[in-house]
C-alpha positions as CSV (number, residue, x, y, z in Angstrom):
1,M,168.3,129.4,132.3
2,G,169.5,132.0,133.9
3,D,173.3,132.7,132.9
4,E,174.6,133.7,136.6
5,T,175.4,131.1,139.6
6,N,175.3,131.8,143.2
7,G,177.6,129.0,145.1
8,G,177.0,126.8,141.6
9,V,173.1,127.1,141.2
10,L,172.1,128.5,138.2
11,M,170.2,131.6,138.8
12,A,167.4,133.0,136.5
13,F,167.6,136.5,138.0
14,V,170.7,137.8,135.1
15,G,172.3,141.0,136.3
16,V,172.4,140.8,139.9
17,L,176.0,142.3,141.8
18,P,177.4,139.2,143.8
19,E,177.3,141.1,146.8
20,R,172.8,141.6,146.4
21,R,172.5,138.0,144.9
22,H,171.0,137.2,148.8
23,L,167.7,138.6,148.1
24,F,167.0,137.5,144.7
25,Q,165.1,134.0,146.2
26,P,163.0,132.6,145.0
27,Q,164.5,131.4,141.5
28,P,162.3,132.3,138.0
29,M,161.8,129.3,136.0
30,A,162.2,132.0,133.3
31,E,165.2,134.5,132.9
32,V,164.3,137.6,134.6
33,A,166.2,140.6,134.1
34,V,167.7,142.8,137.2
35,S,169.8,145.0,135.3
36,D,169.2,147.1,132.5
37,A,171.5,145.6,129.9
38,A,169.7,142.6,130.6
39,A,166.2,144.0,130.6
40,W,167.2,145.4,126.9
41,R,168.4,141.8,125.6
42,L,165.3,139.6,127.0
43,N,162.9,142.2,126.1
44,P,163.3,143.1,122.9
45,N,159.0,144.2,122.3
46,H,159.4,147.1,125.4
47,R,162.7,147.9,124.6
48,Q,161.6,150.8,122.7
49,V,161.3,152.3,126.7
50,Y,165.0,153.3,127.2
51,N,165.3,155.5,124.7
52,K,165.4,158.3,126.8
53,L,164.4,161.4,123.8
54,D,161.7,159.8,122.6
55,L,159.7,159.0,126.0
56,A,160.6,163.2,126.6
57,L,159.1,163.5,123.0
58,S,155.8,161.7,124.0
59,V,155.3,163.4,126.9
60,G,155.4,166.7,125.0
61,L,158.7,168.1,127.2
62,V,160.6,170.5,124.6
63,A,164.5,168.3,123.6
64,A,166.0,167.6,120.8
65,P,169.4,166.0,120.0
66,C,172.5,167.7,120.5
67,G,173.6,169.9,117.5
68,V,170.2,171.3,117.4
69,D,169.8,174.5,118.9
70,P,167.3,175.2,122.0
71,G,166.9,179.0,121.0
72,D,165.5,177.1,117.8
73,L,162.7,175.8,119.0
74,G,162.0,178.6,121.8
75,V,164.1,178.1,124.9
76,A,166.0,181.3,126.1
77,A,169.5,181.3,126.3
78,D,170.3,182.0,129.6
79,A,167.1,179.0,130.4
80,Q,168.6,175.5,131.9
81,V,167.8,172.8,130.2
82,F,169.0,168.8,131.9
83,V,171.9,167.1,128.5
84,K,171.7,162.9,129.2
85,P,172.4,160.3,126.5
86,I,169.9,159.1,124.5
87,L,170.1,155.2,125.5
88,N,172.2,154.2,128.5
89,L,171.9,151.5,129.7
90,A,175.6,151.1,132.0
91,G,174.2,154.0,133.6
92,M,171.2,155.5,133.0
93,S,171.8,159.8,134.5
94,L,175.4,158.7,133.9
95,N,176.9,161.5,132.9
96,A,173.1,163.9,133.0
97,R,174.7,167.2,134.1
98,A,172.4,170.8,133.8
99,V,173.6,173.4,131.7
100,P,172.4,176.5,129.8
101,A,170.3,176.5,126.5
102,A,173.5,178.0,125.5
103,A,176.2,175.8,126.2
104,V,174.5,172.7,124.7
105,P,177.1,170.9,123.8
106,N,177.4,169.6,120.1
107,E,178.0,166.2,121.9
108,A,177.0,162.7,119.9
109,G,174.8,160.7,120.6
110,S,173.1,163.2,124.1
111,F,170.1,164.8,123.8
112,W,169.3,167.8,126.0
113,C,165.2,168.8,127.5
114,E,164.7,171.2,128.9
115,R,164.7,171.1,133.0
116,L,162.1,169.4,135.1
117,R,161.7,171.4,138.7
118,G,160.0,168.8,141.9
119,S,160.0,166.0,143.4
120,H,162.0,163.2,142.3
121,T,159.9,159.9,142.5
122,S,161.2,156.0,141.9
123,S,158.2,153.5,141.3
124,D,158.4,150.5,140.7
125,C,155.3,148.9,139.1
126,L,154.1,144.9,139.0
127,V,152.8,144.3,135.9
128,R,150.8,141.7,134.4
129,E,150.5,141.3,130.4
130,G,150.8,145.1,130.1
131,R,148.4,145.8,133.5
132,A,150.3,147.6,136.3
133,V,149.1,145.7,139.5
134,W,150.4,147.5,142.3
135,F,153.3,149.8,143.0
136,A,156.0,150.6,145.4
137,H,156.3,154.2,145.4
138,T,159.8,155.9,146.7
139,Q,160.6,159.7,146.9
140,G,164.0,160.8,146.9
141,S,165.3,164.2,149.3
142,E,165.1,168.4,148.4
143,V,168.3,167.8,149.6
144,K,170.7,167.5,147.2
145,D,174.9,166.4,146.2
146,A,175.1,167.2,142.8
147,E,171.7,167.0,141.4
148,R,172.0,163.4,143.4
149,S,168.7,163.0,146.6
150,V,171.5,162.7,149.4
151,Y,168.7,159.7,151.1
152,W,165.4,158.2,149.7
153,D,162.3,157.6,151.5
154,V,161.4,154.2,150.5
155,G,158.1,153.1,150.5
156,V,155.8,156.4,150.4
157,A,152.4,157.5,149.2
158,L,152.0,158.5,146.2
159,P,148.8,157.9,145.0
160,A,148.1,160.8,142.6
161,L,150.9,159.0,140.5
162,E,149.2,155.9,140.6
163,P,146.6,156.9,137.4
164,W,149.2,158.1,135.4
165,L,152.0,155.3,135.8
166,A,148.8,152.0,135.0
167,D,147.3,154.3,131.9
168,W,151.4,154.8,130.8
169,V,151.9,151.2,131.7
170,A,148.9,150.6,129.5
171,D,149.8,152.3,126.2
172,N,154.2,151.4,126.4
173,L,154.3,147.9,127.8
174,A,151.2,146.0,126.0
175,G,151.3,142.2,126.4
176,Y,154.9,142.6,129.4
177,T,155.0,140.7,132.2
178,G,157.0,141.2,135.1
179,L,158.0,143.9,137.2
180,C,158.9,148.0,135.8
181,N,160.6,151.3,137.2
182,I,159.5,155.0,135.7
183,E,161.3,158.1,136.9
184,M,159.7,161.4,137.4
185,I,160.2,164.5,138.7
186,G,157.9,166.5,139.0
187,G,155.0,163.9,138.2
188,R,156.8,163.9,134.7
189,P,158.9,160.6,133.5
190,I,162.4,161.2,133.0
191,E,163.8,157.1,132.7
192,V,161.7,154.2,132.2
193,H,163.6,150.1,133.4
194,L,162.2,147.4,132.7
195,R,163.6,145.4,135.8
196,G,163.0,147.4,139.5
197,S,164.6,150.1,142.0
198,N,167.0,146.8,142.6
199,G,168.7,149.3,145.4
200,F,165.3,149.5,147.0
201,F,164.3,145.9,147.4
202,D,166.0,145.2,150.8
203,L,163.2,147.5,152.1
204,Y,160.4,145.9,150.2
205,G,159.3,143.4,153.1
206,S,158.9,139.4,152.4
207,D,156.3,139.0,150.1
208,F,157.9,140.8,147.6
209,L,159.9,138.5,145.9
210,P,157.7,135.7,145.9
211,A,155.3,137.5,144.2
212,W,157.3,139.0,141.5
213,V,158.3,135.7,140.9
214,A,154.9,133.9,140.7
215,L,154.0,136.9,138.5
216,V,155.9,135.6,135.6
217,D,156.4,132.4,136.1
218,G,152.7,132.9,135.2
219,H,151.3,131.4,138.7
220,A,148.4,133.2,140.1
221,V,148.8,135.5,143.0
222,E,147.9,138.2,145.2
223,P,150.2,141.8,145.2
224,P,151.9,142.0,148.2
225,P,151.0,144.4,150.9
226,P,152.3,147.7,151.1
227,I,156.2,148.2,151.4
228,P,157.9,148.2,154.8
229,G,160.0,150.5,153.6
230,G,163.2,153.0,155.1
231,L,166.1,155.0,154.1
232,V,168.0,154.4,151.9
233,I,171.2,157.1,151.9
234,S,174.2,157.6,149.9
235,I,177.6,159.1,151.5
236,F,179.0,160.6,148.7
237,G,182.9,161.6,147.8
238,G,185.9,159.5,147.2
239,G,187.8,157.7,149.5
240,E,186.5,156.0,152.3
241,L,184.5,156.4,155.4
242,D,186.9,158.5,158.2
243,E,186.5,156.8,161.2
244,T,185.0,159.7,163.1
245,R,181.5,159.1,160.6
246,R,181.9,155.2,160.9
247,A,181.3,155.0,164.7
248,I,178.8,157.7,164.2
249,I,176.6,154.8,161.7
250,E,178.5,152.1,164.2
251,A,176.7,154.0,166.9
252,A,173.3,154.3,164.9
253,G,172.8,150.2,164.2
254,V,173.5,151.1,160.8
255,D,175.5,149.2,158.2
256,V,177.3,150.2,156.2
257,H,177.3,148.9,152.5
258,P,180.4,150.2,150.2
259,D,179.6,150.7,146.9
260,P,182.5,150.2,144.2
261,H,180.3,150.9,141.3
262,S,178.8,154.6,141.1
263,P,181.5,157.3,140.8
264,D,181.5,159.5,143.7
265,R,180.1,157.6,146.0
266,M,181.5,155.7,148.6
267,A,178.8,153.9,150.9
268,V,175.4,152.9,150.7
269,L,173.2,153.3,154.6
270,R,170.2,151.2,154.1
271,C,168.0,152.0,156.9
272,H,164.7,150.0,158.2
273,D,163.4,153.1,160.3
274,K,163.4,155.8,158.9
275,A,162.9,158.3,162.3
276,T,166.3,156.7,163.1
277,G,167.5,157.5,159.2
278,R,166.7,161.2,159.0
279,A,168.1,161.5,162.4
280,L,171.6,159.6,161.0
281,C,171.7,162.0,157.9
282,D,171.4,165.0,160.5
283,A,174.2,163.4,162.5
284,L,176.8,163.1,159.8
285,G,175.7,166.6,158.2
286,L,174.5,165.4,155.2
287,V,171.1,168.0,155.6
288,P,171.9,171.7,156.1
289,G,171.4,172.8,160.3
290,G,172.1,169.1,161.1
């Protein structure tokens, strides 16, 4: 069984942050990963998906380990490329940044990849024996803070992505049952996780967790309905929220969740009503013209 406790009760979900344990009910019969480290340990037959360099090359992106000159692969010196760790289970995008191709560092354990443009999406897929049976899509805002989306629109319809996602799951996760997440930019994958987008689960509705647990426990289950969704807003920066911003958030009736786990993000706001969330972004000055 699991290696975490919740008030003395053994938890089969592994890698749950203490402040998020209330979401993970009911419990599955066997261990189910919630963190990437747990997912890598518990899924030896599929852990190769965490290699981001292999993922980039498998879909035809121009990429190579740091130390390989981008110019040798035809990349112009002034072209922007993305540098990030090949394998990183402690914050998958940690240390990722855009640099000119001529300035790629000789950084052990990292790689560079052509920089993708377009919408940043995050898709959770329930998978039964290597076949995707359900999707939940989230889309990052066009407004960024140091390449990070200021807010995520949870529960968007992205039907055009689903045939590609289903084919990718079938080709790469044969025999896998559970939840996986595929992040994409401009419709091309950048990361795969053998877990879901845990920070969005608050907005997935009451049917999601029971369906996920029934699936991994081997029970017959109907896929859950489309998720109700909402907005997840990040307040970036160091220190604590000032009183003015706290008052704006409280007036909107939105809870503030401090984030001690992410560098340079002081708080997360979760809004079940998208209109309220967008108005709050404007009021806080998180979007141009707000």
